[in-house]
MMTF fields as JSON, N, C-alpha, C and O atoms, coordinates in Angstrom:
{
  "mmtfVersion": "1.0.0",
  "mmtfProducer": "UNKNOWN",
  "numBonds": 455,
  "numAtoms": 456,
  "numGroups": 114,
  "numChains": 1,
  "numModels": 1,
  "chainsPerModel": [1],
  "groupsPerChain": [114],
  "chainIdList": ["A"],
  "bondAtomList": [4, 2, 8, 6, 12, 10, 16, 14, 20, 18, 24, 22, 28, 26, 32, 30, 36, 34, 40, 38, 44, 42, 48, 46, 52, 50, 56, 54, 60, 58, 64, 62, 68, 66, 72, 70, 76, 74, 80, 78, 84, 82, 88, 86, 92, 90, 96, 94, 100, 98, 104, 102, 108, 106, 112, 110, 116, 114, 120, 118, 124, 122, 128, 126, 132, 130, 136, 134, 140, 138, 144, 142, 148, 146, 152, 150, 156, 154, 160, 158, 164, 162, 168, 166, 172, 170, 176, 174, 180, 178, 184, 182, 188, 186, 192, 190, 196, 194, 200, 198, 204, 202, 208, 206, 212, 210, 216, 214, 220, 218, 224, 222, 228, 226, 232, 230, 236, 234, 240, 238, 244, 242, 248, 246, 252, 250, 256, 254, 260, 258, 264, 262, 268, 266, 272, 270, 276, 274, 280, 278, 284, 282, 288, 286, 292, 290, 296, 294, 300, 298, 304, 302, 308, 306, 312, 310, 316, 314, 320, 318, 324, 322, 328, 326, 332, 330, 336, 334, 340, 338, 344, 342, 348, 346, 352, 350, 356, 354, 360, 358, 364, 362, 368, 366, 372, 370, 376, 374, 380, 378, 384, 382, 388, 386, 392, 390, 396, 394, 400, 398, 404, 402, 408, 406, 412, 410, 416, 414, 420, 418, 424, 422, 428, 426, 432, 430, 436, 434, 440, 438, 444, 442, 448, 446, 452, 450],
  "bondOrderList": [1, 1, 1, 1, 1, 1, 1, 1, 1, 1, 1, 1, 1, 1, 1, 1, 1, 1, 1, 1, 1, 1, 1, 1, 1, 1, 1, 1, 1, 1, 1, 1, 1, 1, 1, 1, 1, 1, 1, 1, 1, 1, 1, 1, 1, 1, 1, 1, 1, 1, 1, 1, 1, 1, 1, 1, 1, 1, 1, 1, 1, 1, 1, 1, 1, 1, 1, 1, 1, 1, 1, 1, 1, 1, 1, 1, 1, 1, 1, 1, 1, 1, 1, 1, 1, 1, 1, 1, 1, 1, 1, 1, 1, 1, 1, 1, 1, 1, 1, 1, 1, 1, 1, 1, 1, 1, 1, 1, 1, 1, 1, 1, 1],
  "groupList": [{"groupName": "MET", "atomNameList": ["N", "CA", "C", "O"], "elementList": ["N", "C", "C", "O"], "formalChargeList": [0, 0, 0, 0], "bondAtomList": [1, 0, 2, 1, 3, 2], "bondOrderList": [1, 1, 2], "singleLetterCode": "M", "chemCompType": "L-PEPTIDE LINKING"}, {"groupName": "ASP", "atomNameList": ["N", "CA", "C", "O"], "elementList": ["N", "C", "C", "O"], "formalChargeList": [0, 0, 0, 0], "bondAtomList": [1, 0, 2, 1, 3, 2], "bondOrderList": [1, 1, 2], "singleLetterCode": "D", "chemCompType": "L-PEPTIDE LINKING"}, {"groupName": "THR", "atomNameList": ["N", "CA", "C", "O"], "elementList": ["N", "C", "C", "O"], "formalChargeList": [0, 0, 0, 0], "bondAtomList": [1, 0, 2, 1, 3, 2], "bondOrderList": [1, 1, 2], "singleLetterCode": "T", "chemCompType": "L-PEPTIDE LINKING"}, {"groupName": "LEU", "atomNameList": ["N", "CA", "C", "O"], "elementList": ["N", "C", "C", "O"], "formalChargeList": [0, 0, 0, 0], "bondAtomList": [1, 0, 2, 1, 3, 2], "bondOrderList": [1, 1, 2], "singleLetterCode": "L", "chemCompType": "L-PEPTIDE LINKING"}, {"groupName": "LYS", "atomNameList": ["N", "CA", "C", "O"], "elementList": ["N", "C", "C", "O"], "formalChargeList": [0, 0, 0, 0], "bondAtomList": [1, 0, 2, 1, 3, 2], "bondOrderList": [1, 1, 2], "singleLetterCode": "K", "chemCompType": "L-PEPTIDE LINKING"}, {"groupName": "ILE", "atomNameList": ["N", "CA", "C", "O"], "elementList": ["N", "C", "C", "O"], "formalChargeList": [0, 0, 0, 0], "bondAtomList": [1, 0, 2, 1, 3, 2], "bondOrderList": [1, 1, 2], "singleLetterCode": "I", "chemCompType": "L-PEPTIDE LINKING"}, {"groupName": "GLU", "atomNameList": ["N", "CA", "C", "O"], "elementList": ["N", "C", "C", "O"], "formalChargeList": [0, 0, 0, 0], "bondAtomList": [1, 0, 2, 1, 3, 2], "bondOrderList": [1, 1, 2], "singleLetterCode": "E", "chemCompType": "L-PEPTIDE LINKING"}, {"groupName": "ALA", "atomNameList": ["N", "CA", "C", "O"], "elementList": ["N", "C", "C", "O"], "formalChargeList": [0, 0, 0, 0], "bondAtomList": [1, 0, 2, 1, 3, 2], "bondOrderList": [1, 1, 2], "singleLetterCode": "A", "chemCompType": "L-PEPTIDE LINKING"}, {"groupName": "PHE", "atomNameList": ["N", "CA", "C", "O"], "elementList": ["N", "C", "C", "O"], "formalChargeList": [0, 0, 0, 0], "bondAtomList": [1, 0, 2, 1, 3, 2], "bondOrderList": [1, 1, 2], "singleLetterCode": "F", "chemCompType": "L-PEPTIDE LINKING"}, {"groupName": "SER", "atomNameList": ["N", "CA", "C", "O"], "elementList": ["N", "C", "C", "O"], "formalChargeList": [0, 0, 0, 0], "bondAtomList": [1, 0, 2, 1, 3, 2], "bondOrderList": [1, 1, 2], "singleLetterCode": "S", "chemCompType": "L-PEPTIDE LINKING"}, {"groupName": "TYR", "atomNameList": ["N", "CA", "C", "O"], "elementList": ["N", "C", "C", "O"], "formalChargeList": [0, 0, 0, 0], "bondAtomList": [1, 0, 2, 1, 3, 2], "bondOrderList": [1, 1, 2], "singleLetterCode": "Y", "chemCompType": "L-PEPTIDE LINKING"}, {"groupName": "CYS", "atomNameList": ["N", "CA", "C", "O"], "elementList": ["N", "C", "C", "O"], "formalChargeList": [0, 0, 0, 0], "bondAtomList": [1, 0, 2, 1, 3, 2], "bondOrderList": [1, 1, 2], "singleLetterCode": "C", "chemCompType": "L-PEPTIDE LINKING"}, {"groupName": "ASN", "atomNameList": ["N", "CA", "C", "O"], "elementList": ["N", "C", "C", "O"], "formalChargeList": [0, 0, 0, 0], "bondAtomList": [1, 0, 2, 1, 3, 2], "bondOrderList": [1, 1, 2], "singleLetterCode": "N", "chemCompType": "L-PEPTIDE LINKING"}, {"groupName": "VAL", "atomNameList": ["N", "CA", "C", "O"], "elementList": ["N", "C", "C", "O"], "formalChargeList": [0, 0, 0, 0], "bondAtomList": [1, 0, 2, 1, 3, 2], "bondOrderList": [1, 1, 2], "singleLetterCode": "V", "chemCompType": "L-PEPTIDE LINKING"}, {"groupName": "GLN", "atomNameList": ["N", "CA", "C", "O"], "elementList": ["N", "C", "C", "O"], "formalChargeList": [0, 0, 0, 0], "bondAtomList": [1, 0, 2, 1, 3, 2], "bondOrderList": [1, 1, 2], "singleLetterCode": "Q", "chemCompType": "L-PEPTIDE LINKING"}, {"groupName": "ARG", "atomNameList": ["N", "CA", "C", "O"], "elementList": ["N", "C", "C", "O"], "formalChargeList": [0, 0, 0, 0], "bondAtomList": [1, 0, 2, 1, 3, 2], "bondOrderList": [1, 1, 2], "singleLetterCode": "R", "chemCompType": "L-PEPTIDE LINKING"}, {"groupName": "HIS", "atomNameList": ["N", "CA", "C", "O"], "elementList": ["N", "C", "C", "O"], "formalChargeList": [0, 0, 0, 0], "bondAtomList": [1, 0, 2, 1, 3, 2], "bondOrderList": [1, 1, 2], "singleLetterCode": "H", "chemCompType": "L-PEPTIDE LINKING"}],
  "groupTypeList": [0, 1, 2, 3, 4, 5, 6, 4, 7, 8, 3, 6, 9, 10, 11, 5, 0, 11, 12, 12, 12, 4, 1, 13, 3, 14, 6, 8, 3, 14, 15, 0, 6, 1, 13, 3, 9, 9, 9, 2, 5, 16, 4, 6, 2, 9, 4, 5, 6, 4, 6, 13, 14, 3, 3, 6, 9, 4, 4, 12, 4, 3, 13, 12, 0, 15, 3, 6, 1, 5, 5, 1, 4, 6, 2, 10, 6, 6, 4, 10, 2, 1, 5, 3, 14, 4, 5, 1, 13, 4, 5, 14, 1, 5, 14, 1, 15, 6, 4, 3, 2, 9, 12, 3, 6, 6, 6, 4, 1, 5, 4, 12, 13, 10],
  "groupIdList": [1, 2, 3, 4, 5, 6, 7, 8, 9, 10, 11, 12, 13, 14, 15, 16, 17, 18, 19, 20, 21, 22, 23, 24, 25, 26, 27, 28, 29, 30, 31, 32, 33, 34, 35, 36, 37, 38, 39, 40, 41, 42, 43, 44, 45, 46, 47, 48, 49, 50, 51, 52, 53, 54, 55, 56, 57, 58, 59, 60, 61, 62, 63, 64, 65, 66, 67, 68, 69, 70, 71, 72, 73, 74, 75, 76, 77, 78, 79, 80, 81, 82, 83, 84, 85, 86, 87, 88, 89, 90, 91, 92, 93, 94, 95, 96, 97, 98, 99, 100, 101, 102, 103, 104, 105, 106, 107, 108, 109, 110, 111, 112, 113, 114],
  "secStructList": [7, 7, 6, 6, 2, 2, 2, 2, 2, 2, 2, 2, 2, 2, 2, 2, 2, 2, 6, 6, 7, 2, 2, 2, 2, 2, 2, 2, 2, 2, 2, 2, 2, 2, 2, 6, 7, 2, 2, 2, 2, 2, 2, 2, 2, 2, 2, 2, 2, 2, 2, 2, 2, 2, 2, 2, 2, 2, 2, 2, 2, 2, 2, 2, 2, 2, 2, 6, 6, 1, 1, 7, 2, 2, 2, 2, 2, 2, 2, 2, 2, 2, 2, 2, 2, 2, 2, 2, 2, 2, 2, 2, 2, 2, 2, 2, 2, 2, 2, 2, 2, 2, 2, 2, 2, 2, 2, 2, 2, 2, 2, 2, 2, 7],
  "xCoordList": [3.774, 4.841, 4.954, 5.626, 4.578, 4.41, 5.076, 5.985, 4.527, 4.688, 5.853, 5.97, 6.683, 8.02, 8.759, 9.66, 8.544, 9.602, 9.304, 10.368, 8.161, 8.283, 8.975, 9.351, 9.11, 9.537, 10.986, 11.678, 11.679, 13.027, 13.343, 14.411, 12.499, 12.829, 12.792, 13.738, 11.953, 11.747, 13.029, 13.662, 13.175, 14.612, 15.754, 16.3, 16.102, 17.214, 17.04, 18.038, 15.68, 15.882, 15.885, 16.409, 15.593, 16.367, 17.551, 17.891, 18.336, 19.429, 20.445, 21.417, 19.708, 20.394, 20.107, 20.858, 18.88, 18.841, 19.75, 20.464, 19.291, 20.85, 21.883, 22.369, 22.443, 23.967, 23.897, 24.932, 22.433, 22.247, 23.013, 23.607, 22.727, 23.131, 21.671, 20.633, 21.835, 20.936, 20.395, 19.205, 21.447, 20.968, 20.147, 19.387, 20.752, 20.368, 19.064, 18.291, 18.675, 17.331, 16.434, 15.226, 16.775, 15.843, 15.817, 14.735, 16.762, 16.346, 15.289, 14.275, 15.584, 14.476, 13.421, 12.512, 13.261, 11.614, 11.271, 10.159, 11.89, 11.535, 11.216, 10.222, 11.996, 11.414, 10.143, 9.161, 10.268, 8.867, 7.63, 6.548, 7.874, 6.744, 6.61, 5.437, 7.377, 7.226, 6.267, 5.312, 6.834, 5.853, 4.902, 4.087, 4.723, 3.318, 2.476, 1.726, 2.743, 1.978, 0.611, 0.182, 0.113, -1.459, -2.279, -3.118, -2.117, -2.709, -2.487, -3.427, -1.237, -1.28, -2.22, -3.105, -2.201, -2.624, -4.233, -4.923, -4.496, -5.961, -6.684, -7.812, -5.68, -6.093, -6.221, -7.031, -5.244, -5.32, -6.783, -7.759, -6.548, -7.861, -9.111, -9.697, -9.363, -10.616, -10.564, -11.522, -9.521, -9.426, -10.08, -10.788, -9.912, -10.105, -11.383, -11.867, -12.058, -13.054, -14.323, -15.332, -13.822, -14.736, -14.817, -15.828, -13.352, -13.559, -14.67, -15.445, -14.634, -15.592, -16.911, -17.627, -17.439, -18.773, -19.206, -20.423, -18.29, -18.517, -18.92, -19.901, -17.923, -17.673, -19.238, -19.897, -20.004, -20.978, -21.978, -22.789, -21.924, -22.856, -23.024, -24.146, -22.29, -22.055, -22.714, -23.943, -22.045, -23.015, -24.538, -25.211, -25.226, -26.142, -26.788, -27.874, -26.481, -26.754, -27.042, -28.248, -26.075, -25.79, -27.165, -27.69, -27.432, -28.496, -29.705, -30.386, -30.056, -31.196, -31.231, -32.324, -30.331, -30.29, -30.817, -31.59, -30.288, -30.446, -32.145, -32.873, -32.538, -33.801, -34.891, -36.098, -34.483, -35.042, -34.699, -34.859, -34.053, -34.156, -32.918, -32.907, -32.441, -31.462, -30.56, -30.678, -29.702, -28.563, -28.796, -29.217, -28.65, -28.409, -27.573, -26.441, -28.179, -27.722, -26.148, -25.512, -25.442, -24.211, -23.482, -22.745, -23.864, -23.105, -23.213, -22.162, -24.579, -24.376, -23.732, -23.37, -23.647, -22.711, -21.071, -20.161, -20.837, -19.436, -19.321, -18.736, -19.937, -19.707, -19.715, -18.953, -20.876, -20.86, -19.818, -19.504, -19.142, -18.319, -17.005, -16.255, -16.726, -15.533, -15.585, -14.538, -16.683, -17.213, -17.193, -16.925, -17.504, -16.852, -15.784, -15.205, -14.899, -13.416, -13.018, -12.693, -12.81, -12.549, -12.701, -11.726, -13.95, -14.658, -13.525, -12.948, -13.201, -12.614, -11.151, -10.597, -10.487, -9.274, -8.967, -7.834, -10.17, -10.121, -10.31, -9.716, -11.315, -11.503, -10.102, -9.669, -9.312, -7.968, -7.471, -7.057, -6.955, -5.993, -6.543, -5.753, -7.776, -8.346, -7.678, -7.114, -7.696, -7.268, -5.637, -5.142, -5.079, -3.46, -2.951, -1.786, -3.894, -3.411, -3.909, -3.424, -5.216, -5.411, -4.008, -3.421, -3.484, -2.609, -1.133, -0.202, -1.089, 0.138, -0.14, 0.768, -1.459, -1.558, -1.67, -1.576, -1.863, -1.473, 0.092, 0.54, 0.943, 1.93, 2.94, 3.777, 2.493, 3.056, 2.522, 3.5, 1.773, 1.549, 2.582, 3.149, 2.758, 3.512, 5.241, 6.09, 5.482, 6.727, 6.617, 7.689, 5.598, 5.737, 5.917, 6.523, 5.364, 5.604, 7.293, 7.996, 7.907, 8.806, 9.977, 10.999, 9.971, 10.606, 10.181, 11.049, 9.372, 9.409, 10.141, 10.818, 10.222, 10.834, 12.573, 13.263, 12.89, 14.324, 14.42, 15.365],
  "yCoordList": [50.267, 50.737, 49.909, 50.526, 49.041, 48.133, 46.85, 46.151, 46.716, 45.308, 45.689, 44.712, 46.377, 46.446, 46.173, 45.342, 46.772, 46.452, 45.019, 44.402, 44.161, 43.246, 42.204, 41.087, 42.748, 41.625, 41.79, 40.784, 43.142, 42.918, 42.422, 41.817, 42.57, 41.618, 40.438, 39.832, 39.514, 38.647, 37.834, 36.938, 38.352, 38.368, 38.167, 37.068, 39.123, 39.455, 38.045, 37.34, 37.599, 36.475, 35.409, 34.463, 35.077, 34.261, 33.749, 32.576, 35.067, 34.889, 34.409, 33.657, 35.229, 34.791, 33.297, 32.727, 32.697, 31.563, 30.251, 29.299, 30.789, 29.925, 29.703, 28.572, 30.719, 30.702, 29.947, 29.532, 29.461, 28.578, 29.587, 29.068, 30.818, 31.701, 31.54, 32.188, 30.882, 30.794, 31.842, 31.939, 32.738, 33.416, 34.988, 35.706, 35.029, 35.972, 35.802, 36.737, 34.666, 34.035, 34.124, 34.263, 34.075, 34.123, 35.584, 36.025, 36.462, 37.83, 38.29, 38.909, 37.953, 38.284, 37.988, 38.814, 36.515, 36.386, 36.991, 37.485, 37.297, 38.312, 39.873, 40.447, 40.589, 41.536, 41.44, 42.155, 40.349, 40.336, 40.208, 40.737, 39.522, 39.392, 40.7, 40.98, 41.464, 42.85, 43.74, 44.44, 43.5, 44.544, 44.185, 45.017, 42.933, 42.11, 41.366, 40.426, 42.043, 41.248, 41.403, 42.369, 40.539, 40.299, 41.344, 41.708, 42.025, 43.014, 44.471, 45.027, 44.829, 45.737, 45.13, 45.918, 44.253, 43.543, 43.841, 44.252, 43.537, 43.159, 45.076, 45.513, 45.617, 46.951, 47.804, 48.704, 47.306, 47.81, 47.167, 47.767, 45.824, 45.3, 46.175, 46.813, 46.039, 47.128, 48.605, 49.175, 48.922, 50.069, 50.38, 51.386, 49.428, 49.008, 48.448, 48.49, 47.865, 47.523, 48.893, 49.143, 49.462, 50.818, 51.715, 52.191, 51.869, 52.518, 51.868, 52.53, 50.686, 49.877, 50.124, 50.123, 50.35, 50.341, 51.702, 51.877, 52.893, 54.04, 54.168, 54.708, 53.555, 53.399, 52.846, 53.551, 51.771, 51.046, 52.186, 52.501, 52.865, 54.169, 55.112, 55.606, 55.635, 56.505, 55.483, 55.493, 54.423, 53.84, 54.007, 54.68, 53.387, 53.295, 55.04, 55.005, 56.187, 57.441, 57.492, 57.55, 57.493, 57.731, 56.832, 57.221, 55.681, 54.914, 55.59, 55.877, 55.902, 56.637, 58.109, 58.548, 58.757, 60.172, 59.853, 60.612, 58.624, 58.486, 58.074, 58.481, 57.481, 56.891, 58.312, 58.186, 59.21, 60.315, 61.474, 62.619, 61.066, 62.026, 62.937, 64.111, 62.791, 64.199, 64.181, 65.128, 63.252, 63.289, 62.578, 61.431, 62.915, 62.137, 61.117, 61.011, 60.227, 58.844, 58.988, 58.372, 59.651, 59.78, 59.798, 58.919, 61.032, 61.658, 60.273, 59.946, 59.3, 58.455, 57.162, 56.4, 57.038, 55.566, 56.261, 55.447, 57.192, 57.557, 57.315, 56.301, 58.336, 57.93, 56.435, 55.977, 55.743, 54.418, 53.596, 52.649, 53.803, 52.895, 53.413, 52.532, 54.562, 55.053, 54.371, 53.96, 54.18, 53.832, 52.651, 52.112, 51.814, 50.0, 50.157, 49.638, 50.726, 50.223, 50.555, 49.532, 51.828, 51.663, 50.73, 50.365, 50.095, 48.737, 47.724, 47.248, 47.383, 46.556, 46.499, 45.419, 47.703, 47.839, 47.813, 47.55, 48.139, 48.149, 46.609, 46.079, 45.777, 44.205, 43.654, 42.721, 44.033, 43.265, 43.487, 42.39, 44.724, 44.809, 44.095, 43.783, 43.88, 43.015, 41.711, 41.18, 41.179, 40.004, 39.74, 38.844, 41.006, 40.722, 40.892, 40.559, 41.512, 41.264, 40.276, 39.86, 39.308, 38.18, 37.293, 36.76, 37.125, 36.295, 36.771, 35.978, 38.424, 38.482, 38.137, 38.427, 37.449, 37.103, 35.602, 35.077, 34.675, 33.388, 33.021, 31.894, 34.26, 34.274, 34.19, 33.35, 35.244, 35.232, 33.992, 33.513, 33.456, 32.275, 31.028, 30.242, 30.935, 29.892, 30.538, 29.727, 31.781, 32.211, 31.855, 31.499, 31.877, 31.551, 29.996, 29.653, 29.148, 27.432, 27.421, 26.757, 28.288, 27.659, 28.193, 27.507, 29.374, 29.982, 28.908, 29.017, 28.159, 27.43, 26.056, 25.496, 25.558, 24.803, 24.925, 24.059, 25.961, 26.823, 26.761, 27.294],
  "zCoordList": [33.474, 34.176, 35.688, 36.515, 35.997, 37.127, 36.336, 36.785, 35.259, 34.734, 33.99, 33.25, 33.732, 33.093, 34.285, 34.171, 35.57, 36.569, 36.78, 36.847, 36.925, 37.328, 36.299, 36.655, 34.864, 33.796, 34.009, 33.855, 34.411, 34.451, 35.75, 35.835, 37.008, 38.308, 37.879, 38.381, 36.936, 36.513, 35.999, 36.558, 34.937, 34.31, 35.148, 35.251, 35.706, 36.832, 37.634, 37.783, 38.191, 38.985, 38.028, 38.615, 36.923, 36.268, 35.937, 35.78, 35.82, 35.505, 36.807, 36.89, 37.739, 39.251, 39.773, 40.565, 39.215, 39.948, 38.928, 39.242, 37.671, 36.513, 37.231, 37.223, 38.005, 39.028, 39.897, 40.418, 40.399, 41.393, 43.097, 44.042, 42.926, 43.823, 45.134, 45.0, 45.935, 47.062, 47.878, 48.177, 48.277, 48.778, 48.486, 49.137, 47.198, 46.112, 46.0, 46.214, 45.673, 45.338, 46.728, 46.537, 47.778, 48.942, 49.076, 49.463, 48.847, 48.961, 47.857, 48.179, 46.541, 45.863, 46.182, 46.273, 46.475, 46.998, 47.823, 47.631, 49.064, 50.225, 49.473, 49.917, 48.366, 47.969, 47.279, 47.478, 46.325, 45.566, 46.453, 46.197, 47.424, 48.573, 49.275, 49.519, 49.616, 50.143, 49.136, 49.474, 47.671, 47.106, 46.564, 46.163, 46.395, 45.648, 46.716, 46.455, 48.309, 49.425, 48.88, 48.25, 49.142, 48.927, 49.214, 48.391, 50.561, 50.986, 49.881, 49.313, 49.779, 48.559, 47.326, 46.991, 46.811, 45.706, 45.62, 44.687, 46.716, 47.211, 47.345, 47.115, 47.711, 48.03, 46.633, 46.409, 45.778, 44.16, 43.525, 43.077, 43.663, 43.563, 43.675, 42.801, 44.97, 45.523, 44.665, 44.144, 44.682, 43.915, 42.825, 42.789, 41.61, 40.652, 40.426, 39.295, 41.486, 41.286, 41.502, 40.843, 42.517, 42.377, 41.157, 40.64, 40.747, 39.36, 38.408, 37.718, 38.466, 37.623, 37.83, 36.829, 38.959, 39.616, 39.365, 39.308, 39.174, 39.141, 37.383, 36.872, 36.816, 35.218, 35.149, 34.384, 35.747, 35.178, 35.443, 34.572, 36.746, 36.812, 36.161, 36.277, 35.434, 34.353, 33.602, 33.657, 32.772, 31.51, 31.866, 31.085, 33.114, 33.405, 33.308, 32.73, 33.631, 33.473, 32.343, 32.1, 31.194, 29.996, 29.023, 27.98, 29.728, 28.943, 29.055, 28.07, 30.37, 30.58, 30.052, 29.695, 29.99, 29.116, 27.553, 26.97, 26.963, 25.709, 25.755, 24.85, 26.553, 26.767, 27.001, 26.793, 27.306, 27.803, 27.068, 27.493, 25.557, 24.418, 25.299, 24.928, 25.799, 26.445, 25.212, 24.435, 24.946, 24.07, 22.82, 22.971, 21.805, 20.687, 20.417, 20.889, 19.542, 19.365, 19.203, 20.059, 18.312, 17.794, 19.215, 19.663, 19.837, 21.305, 22.248, 22.8, 22.516, 23.07, 22.956, 23.852, 21.603, 21.239, 21.283, 21.442, 21.196, 21.245, 22.702, 23.083, 23.735, 24.941, 25.55, 26.402, 24.823, 25.522, 25.072, 25.793, 23.872, 23.65, 24.481, 24.901, 24.706, 25.629, 26.807, 27.307, 27.35, 28.913, 28.976, 30.05, 27.698, 27.865, 27.72, 28.674, 26.848, 26.818, 27.951, 28.552, 28.82, 30.094, 30.888, 31.546, 31.043, 31.662, 31.507, 32.484, 30.122, 29.894, 30.226, 30.433, 30.283, 30.665, 32.163, 32.565, 33.139, 34.61, 34.903, 35.842, 33.909, 34.469, 33.921, 34.597, 32.847, 32.408, 33.286, 33.661, 34.48, 35.442, 36.791, 37.683, 36.885, 37.854, 37.656, 38.612, 36.54, 35.908, 36.495, 37.177, 35.857, 35.763, 37.137, 37.354, 38.383, 39.587, 39.958, 41.009, 39.268, 40.231, 39.806, 40.747, 38.526, 38.248, 39.071, 39.21, 39.664, 40.372, 41.814, 42.592, 42.434, 43.57, 43.496, 44.606, 42.382, 42.042, 41.866, 42.075, 41.407, 40.97, 42.698, 43.027, 43.387, 44.654, 45.345, 45.921, 45.509, 46.408, 45.709, 46.468, 44.255, 43.929, 44.477, 44.847, 44.451, 44.818, 46.347, 46.837, 47.152, 48.51, 48.903, 49.918, 48.051, 47.799, 47.604, 48.367, 46.418, 46.439, 47.33, 47.316, 48.138, 48.995, 50.32, 51.186, 50.623, 51.594, 50.787, 51.65, 49.914, 49.609, 50.001, 50.539, 49.647, 49.803, 51.379, 51.961]
}
């Protein structure tokens, strides 16, 4: 959902920049800075990292359950695969947030030029 908003904002900003409207560009950059401020991104990244840690803990517990023959192999593999997929999604989220941080820094540089 956030990605769609960012894409829409980017398209709108690109159209505006093509028209050389400096005031609107500055307003856009300010809004982007407010929305994508580093502190917000860092908070969200920390939250996702905690979720990854929780999933890793669940994965370790699952392995222990399998080693102790508490669950059967089929159930183990199903749940293990599910946890790995969730971890992959969370890691991708972290990488996306890091890209946003990088883009924010670039936008700040552009803003300083104007």
